[in-house]
PLY file of the C-alpha trace (Angstrom):
ply
format ascii 1.0
element vertex 56
property float x
property float y
property float z
element edge 55
property int vertex1
property int vertex2
end_header
158.91 103.70 242.45
160.52 102.24 239.34
160.44 105.59 237.55
162.17 107.30 240.47
164.81 104.55 240.62
165.35 104.91 236.87
165.91 108.64 237.30
168.31 108.15 240.20
170.33 105.63 238.20
170.52 108.05 235.29
171.56 110.99 237.45
174.18 108.88 239.23
175.47 107.59 235.91
176.46 111.00 234.63
179.23 111.68 237.20
180.34 108.06 236.96
181.06 108.43 233.26
183.12 111.59 233.82
185.01 110.79 237.02
184.46 107.06 237.69
183.85 107.48 241.40
182.93 104.33 243.27
180.09 105.99 245.21
178.22 106.81 242.02
178.77 103.28 240.76
177.19 101.85 243.90
174.31 104.31 243.62
173.68 103.25 240.03
173.74 99.57 240.98
171.39 99.95 243.93
168.95 102.13 241.98
168.90 99.67 239.10
168.31 96.77 241.49
165.42 98.61 243.14
163.96 99.36 239.73
164.14 95.75 238.54
162.71 94.37 241.79
159.84 96.87 241.86
158.95 96.16 238.23
159.05 92.39 238.85
156.81 92.73 241.89
154.39 94.84 239.88
154.26 92.36 237.02
153.91 89.24 239.17
151.61 90.90 241.70
149.13 92.06 239.11
148.36 88.53 237.90
145.53 87.80 240.28
142.77 85.48 239.16
139.62 87.25 238.08
136.19 85.97 238.98
134.27 84.32 236.21
131.58 86.50 234.70
128.17 85.16 233.95
126.33 86.24 230.86
122.58 86.30 230.70
0 1
1 2
2 3
3 4
4 5
5 6
6 7
7 8
8 9
9 10
10 11
11 12
12 13
13 14
14 15
15 16
16 17
17 18
18 19
19 20
20 21
21 22
22 23
23 24
24 25
25 26
26 27
27 28
28 29
29 30
30 31
31 32
32 33
33 34
34 35
35 36
36 37
37 38
38 39
39 40
40 41
41 42
42 43
43 44
44 45
45 46
46 47
47 48
48 49
49 50
50 51
51 52
52 53
53 54
54 55
């Protein structure tokens, strides 16, 4: 999901640089927010405690 959001933000950024349309600015902001939130959920969600292993 984060990779797709990164791509959308990049694609929306190109017309914003050339024409500075507000719709592309909003698209960039929303896509970046989705990317940051999905990466944060991935990082914090993957920190589950692991069961202790016993060695024999």
